[in-house]
C-alpha positions in Angstrom: 105.6 -4.5 130.5 102.9 -3.8 133.2 103.4 -3.9 137.0 101.2 -6.9 137.2 103.8 -8.9 135.2 106.3 -8.3 137.9 104.1 -10.3 140.3 103.8 -13.3 138.0 107.1 -14.9 138.7 107.8 -18.6 138.8 110.0 -20.0 141.7 113.5 -19.6 140.4 116.8 -20.7 141.9 115.3 -22.7 144.7 115.7 -26.4 143.5 118.2 -27.2 146.3 115.9 -25.8 149.0 112.9 -27.7 147.5 114.8 -30.9 147.6 115.8 -30.4 151.2 112.2 -29.5 152.1 110.8 -32.8 150.5 113.3 -34.8 152.3 112.7 -33.0 155.7 108.9 -33.4 155.5 109.2 -37.1 154.8 111.1 -37.5 158.1 109.6 -35.0 160.5 109.3 -31.3 159.8 111.2 -28.1 158.8 111.8 -24.6 159.7 112.5 -22.0 157.0 114.6 -19.2 158.5 115.5 -16.1 156.6 115.5 -12.4 156.4 112.5 -10.4 155.2 111.8 -10.8 151.5 114.0 -13.7 150.9 111.1 -16.0 149.8 110.3 -18.1 152.9 106.5 -17.8 152.3 106.9 -18.5 148.6 108.9 -21.7 149.4 106.3 -22.8 151.9 103.5 -22.3 149.4 105.3 -24.4 146.9 105.9 -27.1 149.4 102.1 -27.0 150.4 101.1 -27.2 146.7 103.3 -30.2 146.1 102.0 -32.0 149.3 98.4 -31.5 148.3 99.1 -32.5 144.8 100.3 -35.9 146.0 97.2 -36.5 148.0 98.2 -35.1 151.3 96.1 -33.0 153.7 97.6 -29.6 154.6 96.6 -26.5 156.6 97.8 -23.0 156.4 98.1 -20.6 159.3 99.5 -17.1 159.2 100.7 -15.7 162.5 100.2 -12.1 163.1 101.1 -9.6 165.8 97.5 -8.9 166.5 96.8 -12.5 167.3 99.9 -12.9 169.4 98.4 -11.2 172.3 95.6 -13.8 172.5 96.2 -17.3 173.9 95.7 -19.8 171.0 95.0 -16.9 168.8 96.7 -18.3 165.7 95.1 -21.8 166.1 91.7 -20.7 167.5 89.9 -22.5 164.6 91.2 -25.9 166.0 89.6 -25.4 169.3 86.3 -27.2 170.4 83.8 -24.3 170.5 83.4 -21.7 173.1 83.5 -23.9 176.1 87.3 -24.5 175.7 87.8 -21.5 178.1 86.7 -23.6 181.2 89.1 -26.4 180.5 92.7 -26.7 181.6 95.5 -26.3 179.0 96.4 -30.0 179.3 92.8 -31.1 178.8 92.3 -28.7 176.0 95.5 -29.8 174.1 94.3 -33.5 174.5 90.9 -32.7 173.0 92.4 -30.8 170.0 94.7 -33.8 169.5 91.7 -36.1 169.4 89.9 -33.9 166.9 93.0 -33.5 164.5 93.5 -37.4 164.7 90.0 -38.1 163.8 90.1 -35.7 160.8 93.4 -37.0 159.4 92.4 -40.7 159.5 95.9 -41.8 160.7 97.8 -39.7 158.2 99.6 -36.6 159.4 98.6 -33.2 158.3 101.1 -30.9 156.8 100.8 -27.8 159.1 102.2 -24.7 157.7 102.7 -21.7 160.0 103.9 -18.6 158.2 105.7 -16.0 160.4 105.9 -18.4 163.4 108.1 -16.0 165.4 104.8 -14.1 165.9 102.9 -17.1 167.5 101.7 -16.7 171.0 103.1 -19.3 173.5 99.9 -21.3 173.8 99.7 -21.9 170.0 103.3 -22.8 169.9 102.9 -25.3 172.7 99.8 -26.8 171.0 101.6 -27.2 167.7 104.6 -28.7 169.5 102.3 -31.3 171.1 100.6 -32.2 167.9 103.9 -32.7 166.3 105.2 -34.8 169.1 102.1 -37.1 168.5 102.9 -37.3 164.8 99.5 -35.8 164.1 101.1 -33.0 162.1 104.2 -32.3 160.3 105.3 -28.8 160.9 106.6 -26.5 158.1 107.1 -23.1 159.7 108.7 -19.9 158.4 110.4 -17.4 160.7 112.3 -14.2 160.3 115.9 -14.4 161.5 115.8 -10.7 162.4 112.8 -11.0 164.9 113.0 -12.2 168.5 110.9 -15.3 169.5 109.9 -16.7 172.7 111.3 -19.9 174.1 108.2 -21.8 173.3 108.2 -20.6 169.8 111.9 -21.2 169.2 111.6 -24.7 170.4 109.5 -25.5 167.4 112.4 -25.3 165.1 115.0 -26.2 167.5 113.6 -29.4 168.8 111.1 -30.6 166.3 112.1 -29.6 162.8 115.2 -29.4 160.6 116.3 -25.8 160.2 116.9 -24.4 156.7 118.3 -21.0 156.0 116.8 -19.2 153.1 119.4 -17.0 151.6 119.7 -14.7 148.5 118.7 -16.0 145.2 121.8 -17.0 143.1 122.7 -14.6 140.2 121.5 -16.8 137.5 118.1 -17.0 139.2 117.9 -13.1 139.4 118.9 -13.0 135.8 116.0 -15.4 134.9 113.5 -13.3 136.7 114.9 -10.1 135.0 114.7 -11.8 131.6 111.1 -13.0 132.2 110.0 -9.6 133.3 111.8 -7.6 130.7 111.9 -10.0 127.7 115.6 -10.5 128.2 116.4 -7.1 126.9 117.9 -4.9 129.5 121.3 -3.1 129.3 124.1 -4.6 131.2 124.7 -1.6 133.5 121.0 -1.5 134.6 121.2 -5.2 135.0 124.2 -5.0 137.2 122.5 -2.2 139.3 119.4 -4.2 140.0 121.6 -7.2 141.0 123.6 -4.9 143.3 120.5 -3.2 145.0 118.4 -6.3 145.3 121.3 -8.4 146.5 119.4 -11.6 145.7 116.3 -10.6 147.7 113.3 -11.4 145.4 110.9 -9.2 147.2 113.3 -6.1 146.9 113.9 -7.1 143.2 110.1 -7.3 142.6 109.4 -4.0 144.3 112.4 -2.2 142.5 111.2 -3.3 139.2 107.6 -2.3 139.9 108.6 1.1 141.3 111.0 1.9 138.5 108.7 0.9 135.7 105.7 2.9 137.4 107.9 6.1 137.8 109.5 5.8 134.4 113.0 5.5 135.8 113.3 2.1 134.1 112.1 2.7 130.4 112.2 0.8 127.2 113.6 2.4 124.0 114.5 0.6 120.7 113.6 -2.7 122.5 116.1 -2.2 125.3 115.3 -1.4 129.0 117.5 1.2 130.7 117.5 2.6 134.2 118.3 6.2 134.6 118.1 8.2 137.8 117.8 7.1 141.4 115.6 4.8 143.4 112.1 6.4 143.8 112.0 7.9 147.2 108.2 7.5 148.1 107.6 4.0 146.5 107.0 0.5 147.9 110.7 -0.4 148.1 111.4 2.7 150.3 108.7 1.5 152.7 110.5 -1.8 153.1 113.5 0.1 154.4 111.9 2.9 156.4 109.8 0.4 158.4 113.2 -0.8 160.0 114.3 2.8 160.5 111.2 3.6 162.7 112.5 1.3 165.4 115.7 3.3 166.0 116.2 6.2 168.3 116.9 9.5 166.5 120.7 9.5 167.4 121.2 6.1 165.9 119.2 7.1 162.8 121.4 10.2 162.5 124.5 8.0 162.5 123.0 5.8 159.7 122.2 9.0 157.6 125.9 10.1 157.9 127.0 6.6 156.9 124.6 6.7 154.0 126.0 10.0 152.8 129.6 9.1 153.2 129.7 5.2 152.8 132.1 3.7 153.1 132.8 6.1 156.0 136.1 5.8 158.0 135.3 5.2 161.7 137.8 7.9 162.6 135.8 10.5 160.7 132.5 9.3 162.2 133.9 9.4 165.7 134.5 13.2 165.3 130.8 13.6 164.7 129.0 11.0 167.0 129.7 9.3 170.4 131.0 5.7 170.4 127.7 4.4 172.2 125.5 5.8 169.4 127.7 4.4 166.7 127.6 0.9 168.4 123.9 1.2 168.6 123.6 1.8 164.8 125.8 -1.2 164.3 123.7 -3.4 166.5 120.6 -2.5 164.6 121.9 -4.7 161.8 121.7 -1.8 159.4 125.4 -0.9 159.6 128.4 -3.1 159.0 132.0 -2.4 160.0 134.8 -3.6 157.6 138.5 -3.4 158.1 141.1 -2.6 155.3 144.6 -2.6 156.7 144.6 -0.3 159.7 141.4 1.6 158.6 137.9 0.6 159.9 135.1 1.8 157.7 131.3 1.6 158.1 128.8 0.9 155.4 125.1 0.2 155.3 124.3 -3.5 155.4 122.4 -3.4 152.2 123.1 -1.1 149.1 119.4 -0.2 149.0 119.4 1.3 152.5 121.8 4.0 151.4 119.7 4.8 148.3 116.6 5.1 150.3 118.1 7.0 153.1 119.8 9.6 150.9 116.6 10.0 148.6 114.5 10.6 151.8 116.7 13.2 153.3 115.4 17.0 153.1 117.9 19.0 151.0 119.0 21.2 153.9 119.6 18.3 156.2 121.6 16.4 153.5 123.8 19.4 152.8 124.5 19.9 156.5 125.6 16.3 156.8 127.9 16.5 153.9 129.4 19.6 155.2 130.1 18.1 158.5 131.7 15.1 156.8 133.9 17.3 154.6 135.0 19.2 157.6 135.8 16.1 159.7 137.7 14.4 156.9 139.9 17.5 156.3 140.7 17.5 159.9 142.3 14.1 159.4 145.6 13.5 157.5 144.9 12.6 153.9 146.6 9.1 153.7 144.7 7.5 151.1 144.2 8.6 147.4 140.4 8.2 147.7 140.4 10.7 150.6 140.8 13.6 148.1 137.9 12.3 146.1 135.6 12.0 149.0 136.5 15.5 150.3 135.8 17.1 147.0 132.5 15.1 146.6 131.3 16.0 150.1 132.1 19.7 149.5 130.2 19.6 146.2 127.2 18.0 147.9 127.2 20.4 150.8 127.0 23.3 148.4 129.9 25.1 150.1 133.4 24.8 148.4 136.2 25.5 150.9 139.1 23.9 149.0 138.7 24.4 145.2 142.1 22.7 144.6 140.8 19.6 146.3 137.6 19.6 144.3 139.6 19.9 141.1 141.7 17.0 142.0 138.5 15.1 142.9 137.2 15.8 139.4 140.4 14.3 137.8 139.9 11.2 140.0 136.2 10.9 139.0 137.3 10.8 135.3 139.5 7.8 136.2 136.5 6.1 137.7 134.4 6.6 134.6 132.0 9.0 136.4 131.9 11.7 133.9 128.7 13.3 135.2 130.2 13.7 138.6 133.6 14.8 137.2 131.6 17.6 135.3 129.9 18.8 138.4 133.2 18.8 140.3 135.0 20.7 137.7 132.1 23.4 137.4 132.1 23.7 141.1 135.9 24.2 141.3 135.8 27.0 138.8 136.0 29.7 137.6 139.7 29.3 136.8 142.0 28.4 134.0 142.7 24.9 135.3 139.1 24.2 135.9 138.2 25.4 132.4 140.7 23.0 130.7 139.6 20.1 132.8 135.9 20.9 132.1 136.5 21.1 128.3 138.3 17.7 128.4 135.3 16.2 130.4 132.7 17.6 128.0 134.8 16.2 125.0 134.7 12.8 126.6 130.9 13.1 126.8 130.7 13.8 123.1 129.7 17.5 123.7 132.2 19.1 121.4 130.5 22.5 121.0 130.2 23.0 124.6 133.8 21.9 125.1 134.9 24.5 122.7 133.0 27.2 124.3 134.8 26.7 127.7 138.2 26.0 126.1 140.6 28.7 127.2 142.5 30.7 124.7 146.2 30.1 124.2 148.6 30.9 125.7 147.6 31.3 129.3 149.4 30.3 132.5 148.1 27.0 133.7 149.2 23.9 135.6 148.0 21.8 132.7 151.1 20.5 130.8 151.4 21.9 127.2 151.1 18.4 125.7 147.9 17.6 127.5 146.4 21.0 126.5 147.3 20.2 122.9 145.6 16.8 123.1 142.5 18.2 124.7 142.2 20.9 122.0 142.9 18.3 119.2 140.3 15.9 120.5 137.7 18.6 120.7 138.5 20.0 117.2 138.5 16.6 115.5 135.7 14.5 117.2 133.7 17.4 118.6 133.8 19.8 115.5 135.1 17.7 112.5 138.0 20.2 112.0 140.6 17.7 111.3 143.3 20.0 109.9 143.1 22.4 112.8 143.2 19.4 115.2 146.6 18.2 113.7 147.9 21.8 113.8 147.0 22.0 117.6 149.3 18.9 118.2 152.3 20.9 116.9 153.9 21.7 120.3 157.5 21.6 121.2 157.4 19.2 124.2 155.5 15.9 125.1 155.6 14.9 121.5 155.1 11.2 122.4 151.7 12.1 123.7 150.8 14.4 120.9 152.1 12.0 118.2 150.1 9.1 119.7 147.0 11.3 119.5 148.0 12.3 115.8 148.1 8.7 115.0 144.7 8.0 116.4 143.2 11.1 114.5 144.9 9.9 111.2 143.4 6.4 111.7 139.9 7.6 112.1 140.4 10.0 109.3 141.2 7.2 106.8 145.0 7.4 106.6 146.0 4.1 108.0 149.6 4.1 106.5 150.4 7.5 108.2 148.7 6.3 111.4 150.9 3.2 111.6 154.0 5.2 111.0 153.2 7.7 113.7 152.4 5.0 116.2 155.5 3.2 115.4 157.6 6.3 115.9 156.1 6.7 119.5 156.7 3.0 120.1 160.4 3.2 119.0 161.3 6.1 121.4 163.8 5.1 124.2 161.5 6.1 127.1 158.0 6.9 125.8 155.3 8.1 128.2 153.2 5.1 129.3 149.9 6.8 128.3 151.4 7.5 124.8 152.4 3.9 124.4 148.9 2.8 125.2 147.3 5.2 122.7 150.0 4.3 120.0 149.3 0.7 120.6 145.6 1.1 120.0 145.9 3.1 116.8 148.9 1.1 115.6 147.3 -2.3 116.1 144.1 -1.2 114.3 146.0 0.4 111.4 148.3 -2.7 110.9 145.2 -5.0 111.0 143.4 -2.8 108.3 146.6 -2.8 106.2 146.8 -6.6 106.3 149.7 -7.0 108.6 148.4 -9.3 111.3 151.7 -10.2 112.9 152.8 -6.6 113.2 149.4 -5.7 114.8 149.7 -8.6 117.3 153.1 -7.4 118.2 152.1 -3.8 118.7 149.0 -4.9 120.9 151.3 -7.0 123.0 153.6 -4.1 123.7 150.6 -2.0 124.7 149.1 -4.8 126.9 152.1 -5.1 129.0 152.2 -1.3 129.7 148.4 -1.0 130.2 148.5 -4.1 132.7 151.4 -2.5 134.6 149.6 0.9 134.9 145.9 -0.3 135.2 145.2 2.0 138.2 146.8 5.1 136.6 145.2 4.6 133.1 141.8 2.8 133.8 141.0 3.0 130.0 144.4 1.6 129.0 143.5 -2.1 128.9 140.2 -1.4 127.0 142.0 0.9 124.5 144.7 -1.7 123.8 142.0 -4.4 123.6 140.1 -2.4 121.0 143.0 -2.3 118.7 143.7 -6.1 119.2 140.1 -6.9 118.6 139.8 -4.8 115.5 143.0 -6.4 114.0 141.7 -9.9 114.7 138.4 -9.0 113.1 139.9 -7.7 109.9 142.4 -10.6 109.9 139.3 -13.0 109.4 139.7 -14.4 113.0 136.3 -13.9 114.6 136.6 -16.8 117.1 139.8 -15.0 118.6 138.1 -11.6 118.3 135.0 -12.7 120.0 137.0 -14.0 123.0 138.8 -10.7 123.3 135.5 -8.7 123.0 133.8 -10.8 125.6 136.6 -10.5 128.1 136.7 -6.7 127.6 132.9 -6.4 127.8 132.7 -8.1 131.3 135.5 -5.8 132.6 133.7 -2.8 131.2 130.3 -3.8 132.8 132.1 -4.3 136.1 133.7 -0.9 135.9 130.2 0.6 135.3 131.5 2.7 132.4 128.7 3.3 129.8 131.1 4.4 127.0 133.5 1.5 127.5 130.7 -1.0 127.7 129.2 0.4 124.6 132.4 0.1 122.6 132.8 -3.5 123.7 129.2 -4.3 122.9 129.6 -2.9 119.4 132.6 -5.2 118.9 130.6 -8.1 120.2 127.9 -7.3 117.7 130.2 -6.7 114.7 132.1 -10.0 115.4 128.9 -12.0 115.9 127.5 -10.5 112.7 130.7 -11.7 110.8 130.2 -15.2 112.2 126.4 -15.4 111.3 125.2 -15.3 114.7 122.7 -12.6 114.0 120.6 -12.8 117.1 123.6 -12.1 119.3 124.7 -9.4 116.8 121.4 -7.5 117.0 121.2 -7.7 120.8 124.8 -6.5 121.3 124.5 -3.6 118.8 121.2 -2.5 120.3 123.0 -2.3 123.6 125.8 -0.3 122.0 123.4 2.2 120.4 121.5 2.7 123.7 124.6 3.2 125.9 126.1 5.7 123.4 123.2 7.9 123.8 124.6 8.8 127.2 128.3 9.2 126.1 129.7 9.2 122.5 133.0 10.8 122.7 134.2 9.4 119.4 131.1 9.5 117.2 130.5 5.8 117.1 126.7 5.9 117.1 126.6 6.3 113.3 128.5 3.1 112.6 126.7 1.1 115.3 123.4 2.0 113.8 124.7 0.9 110.4 126.1 -2.4 111.6 122.8 -3.1 113.3 121.0 -2.3 110.1 123.3 -4.8 108.3 122.5 -7.4 110.9 118.8 -6.9 110.2 119.3 -6.9 106.6 121.1 -10.3 106.7 117.8 -11.6 108.3 115.8 -10.3 105.5 114.3 -7.3 107.4 114.7 -4.6 104.7 112.3 -2.1 106.3 114.1 -2.2 109.7 117.4 -1.9 108.0 116.4 1.1 106.0 115.0 2.8 109.2 118.3 2.3 111.0 120.3 3.6 108.1 118.2 6.7 108.1 119.0 7.2 111.7 122.8 6.6 111.0 122.6 9.3 108.3 121.6 11.8 110.8 124.9 11.5 112.5 127.1 12.2 109.4 130.0 14.6 110.2 133.5 15.5 109.0 135.2 12.9 111.1 135.6 9.1 111.3 135.9 8.8 107.4 137.3 5.2 108.1 133.7 4.0 108.7 132.2 5.3 105.5 133.0 2.0 103.6 131.5 0.0 106.5 128.3 2.0 106.4 128.0 1.7 102.6 128.5 -2.0 102.8 125.7 -2.4 105.2 123.5 -0.2 102.9 124.2 -2.8 100.2 122.9 -5.6 102.4 119.7 -3.5 103.0 119.3 -3.1 99.3 119.7 -6.8 98.9 117.2 -7.5 101.6 114.7 -5.4 99.6 115.3 -7.5 96.5 117.4 -5.0 94.6 120.4 -7.3 94.0 122.0 -5.4 91.1 121.9 -2.2 93.0 123.2 -4.0 96.1 126.2 -5.3 94.2 127.0 -1.9 92.8 126.8 -0.4 96.4 129.2 -3.0 97.7 131.6 -2.3 95.0 131.4 1.3 95.8 132.0 0.5 99.4 135.2 -1.3 98.3 136.3 1.9 96.5 135.6 4.0 99.7 137.8 1.5 101.6 140.6 1.8 99.1 140.3 5.6 99.3 140.7 5.4 103.1 143.6 3.0 103.0 141.8 0.0 104.4 142.8 -2.9 102.1 141.3 -5.6 104.4 137.9 -3.8 104.5 138.2 -3.4 100.8 138.7 -7.2 100.5 135.6 -7.9 102.6 133.5 -5.4 100.4 134.7 -7.0 97.3 133.8 -10.5 98.5 130.4 -9.3 99.5 130.0 -7.7 96.1 130.8 -11.2 94.7 128.2 -12.8 97.0 125.7 -10.3 95.5 126.6 -11.2 91.9 129.3 -8.8 91.0 132.5 -9.8 89.1 135.5 -9.0 91.3 138.2 -11.6 91.1 141.0 -9.4 89.4 140.9 -6.6 92.0 140.5 -9.0 94.9 143.4 -10.9 93.7 145.5 -7.7 93.5 144.6 -6.9 97.2 145.5 -10.5 98.2 148.9 -10.4 96.4 149.7 -7.1 98.2 148.9 -8.7 101.7 149.8 -12.4 101.4 149.8 -12.9 105.2 146.3 -11.5 105.7 142.8 -13.0 105.1 142.5 -11.5 101.6 143.9 -14.5 99.9 141.2 -16.7 101.4 138.5 -14.2 100.2 140.2 -14.2 96.8 140.1 -17.9 96.4 136.5 -17.9 97.8 135.5 -15.3 95.1 137.1 -17.3 92.5 135.2 -20.4 93.5 131.9 -18.4 93.5 132.8 -17.3 90.0 133.6 -20.7 88.6 131.1 -22.7 90.5 133.5 -25.6 90.8 132.2 -27.9 93.5 135.6 -29.0 94.7 136.7 -25.3 95.1 133.5 -24.4 96.8 133.8 -27.4 99.2 137.3 -26.2 100.1 136.1 -22.7 100.6 133.2 -23.9 102.9 135.8 -25.9 104.9 138.2 -22.9 105.3 135.4 -20.5 106.3 133.9 -22.9 108.8 137.3 -23.6 110.4 137.9 -19.9 110.8 134.4 -19.3 112.4 132.7 -17.6 109.4 129.7 -20.0 109.5 127.3 -17.9 107.3 129.9 -17.7 104.6 130.7 -21.4 105.0 127.0 -22.2 104.6 126.6 -20.1 101.4 129.6 -21.8 99.8 128.4 -25.3 100.9 125.0 -24.5 99.4 126.5 -23.5 96.1 128.7 -26.7 96.1 125.7 -28.9 96.8 123.8 -27.3 93.8 126.8 -27.8 91.5 127.1 -31.6 92.5 123.3 -31.9 91.9 123.9 -31.1 88.4 126.9 -33.4 87.6 127.8 -35.4 90.8 127.2 -39.0 91.8 124.5 -39.9 94.2 126.6 -40.3 97.4 128.5 -37.0 96.6 125.2 -35.2 96.2 123.8 -36.4 99.4 126.9 -35.6 101.4 127.0 -32.1 99.9 123.3 -31.4 100.6 123.8 -32.6 104.3 126.8 -30.5 104.8 125.0 -27.4 103.4 121.9 -28.1 105.5 124.1 -28.7 108.7 126.0 -25.3 108.2 122.7 -23.4 107.4 121.2 -24.6 110.6 124.1 -23.0 112.5 122.9 -19.5 111.2 119.2 -20.0 111.6 118.2 -16.4 111.2 120.2 -15.7 108.1 118.3 -14.9 104.8 121.0 -14.0 102.1 120.5 -14.4 98.4 122.9 -17.4 98.3 121.1 -19.2 101.1 117.7 -18.7 99.7 118.5 -21.2 96.9 115.8 -23.6 98.2 116.1 -26.2 95.4 116.9 -29.3 97.6 116.1 -30.6 101.0 118.1 -32.2 103.7 119.1 -35.7 103.5 119.0 -36.7 107.2 116.3 -36.2 109.8 116.9 -33.7 112.6 117.6 -36.6 115.0 119.9 -38.4 112.5 121.8 -35.2 111.9 122.3 -34.5 115.7 123.7 -37.9 116.3 125.9 -37.8 113.1 127.4 -34.6 114.0 128.4 -35.7 117.5 129.7 -39.0 116.1 132.5 -37.3 114.4 134.1 -36.8 117.7 132.4 -38.8 120.4 131.9 -42.5 121.0 128.3 -44.0 121.0 128.1 -44.3 124.7 128.9 -40.7 125.3 126.4 -39.6 122.8 123.8 -41.7 124.4 124.5 -40.3 127.8 124.4 -36.7 126.5 121.1 -37.1 124.6 119.4 -39.5 127.1 119.2 -42.4 124.6 120.3 -46.0 124.6 123.5 -47.0 123.0 121.5 -49.3 120.6 119.3 -46.3 119.5 122.4 -44.3 118.8 124.1 -47.0 116.8 120.9 -47.9 114.8 120.4 -44.1 114.0 124.1 -43.9 112.9 123.5 -46.9 110.6 120.7 -45.1 108.9 122.8 -42.0 108.5 125.7 -44.0 107.0 123.3 -45.6 104.4 121.7 -42.3 103.4 125.1 -40.5 103.0 127.1 -43.4 101.5 129.8 -43.4 104.1 131.2 -46.0 106.4 133.4 -44.4 109.0 133.1 -41.8 111.7 136.0 -39.8 110.2 133.9 -39.4 107.0 131.1 -37.8 109.2 133.6 -35.4 110.8 134.5 -34.2 107.3 130.8 -33.6 106.4 129.8 -31.9 109.5 132.4 -29.2 109.5 132.2 -27.0 112.5 133.9 -23.7 113.5 136.8 -23.8 116.0 134.9 -22.0 118.8 
């Protein structure tokens, strides 16, 4: 993307305003009033273009400060030569009116005045007179933040409708971002652009141009990410500093203090500045006062103001401000939890630590806010000390920096305020996920107290190490305690729900997840990761239970929460779930986009070594579209992340390797690889993953019914019996069994699997079926395949028949299974007769006579 592309935007999100403008111009005139950058001029240009396109005459005038000091300066081109200076103003206006009337031939001219608040009084009077005589229809734009003379203000008060031009709606901002960045931007960067631009299209445009030019916004693996701050000496900064130049130094200093501390308590600010100066800063429109309970805080009116002000401060001045803020806050009673975080951060920013204990507590709070970079800086600043070292080790482990965490990990035993159980948990997490030393990690959990926390952690480690049965037992031991620690319940619920799902016990998984959800919801502020962790367990169990529709809902809800929390790691995990579930359904476009997001975000933080499986799942999504080269490249990258932990994902990765081989045309090798993946799943106690691997082996041509039947028998309440029946149908090729398989898969939401089964059923009927049965089977297979348009699997590539219905006939027939003709006609913009005639043709081709039969043909998932 080049900078030029940023300036090639369409007019987005302004349909309501354009409709109002059209109505107003037909009846008299209009004033577009708004803040700088909101798009007043852009709207006016669009209105002018529409006016002239319909045959109207229009004129554009741009008022300027330079012309404002000259009488008739903005409208001098309308005056009758140089002799107008000798005439009275009344005579002059009359002569100009005659000239305009002669030129318009009785039709009013659309007269657009941009930045009308800068008009001189004479020009404003002339324009008002021309409007009164209906010689012109005024369309003026004016800045709501700028003063205007009475004559100018009268233009929009007396002669025109007033329309406030406000921020763009979020959907319009998204459209502009998608046009500029090809729709591929990570959700946290998108959210940041929304927040900083605040619906202002000019600010959005300049932010994009600046960040692209400086490299702050950069594309990697097809995804745009913004890292770093707002460029300090760029166009967007000029938009803010232009307003600051009008302020006196004292008011600017107050704004700088608010920028460094926002939201800044008024009581703190009053210790550093007099009330008159604070009020002057607020009157400037750049600062806003908010009240929360008894506390009044000040913040800057726009998020971007703070970014630009902080970026433009010299280092010494910024440090001095933060030092003064920290001193003033510590002079006040610490009544709110956030006060400690603020005091710690301000000490850090000032470069002078006066209260190490306060800074250490601020680091703990920063972890809870998902600001791990800040937490690390605070913990380092609070040290050296045993407590700071333990906390720093934990933070580094959360960031996926295991070796660095081990280097700062204190030796045992040493006196510390950190509870023994949390020290054990920290050490175990570093040893397992950071260093791959699982046995040592479990030994580290053998402490005498706090066993609910250590056993919950042990359950987690055993799960990812491929010991699902032991993980479930350990989780249930924690959950059965009379009064377990709430954090332990959350951790045990995550690992327990996942383990139960992998073992084919969906009811038990649901009960465990519900227990964890209640605790997580009740302690959301204490444990900000709690709801997500329990959600991960529930989502995994639903996915392995063959319920992608329900799993997708859980993943979508968690993803939105994670984006709102601004946590890269949490968002990455939910993005991976979104991708894995979409892949299972056959929605390969969504799967690829979500998994690319996950991979990009995990580059920043990957505490649990998930990059490898996300790369492999992305490879599988590409392979299912036939992209063998892209899939192999991603698998090679995944192999670079191999370690001695997360054995549970070995089978997943091997299965995606099988599909990469299939995309390359090596079907027998792919079937063998899928069978090997099933063995890996069996070895790591994941019977549900084994069932999926075995069914995929069957899709690739392997014979698996006996083993898959054994897995199904051992887990009768799971999805394995469905897969066993499906594999048997593939093996026998019986059309009735394949039809049933397609119906079950489609009802559950597995559209790709349903399409494959329907395709095989249609081929079988073509060999032995009657004409109407063949046509119905062909149409069902075509309709299901159309729901997975990107999929290119061996069973779908059996292109030995064509669709029966035309695309329009299929569209109407699909809707007719559940909607009356009139509603179909309204939805598609057709007449009822057209709908009925099209249905009649579809009936004849398919050999059916009732809408109920259509509903059976056009099976859809339950989403």
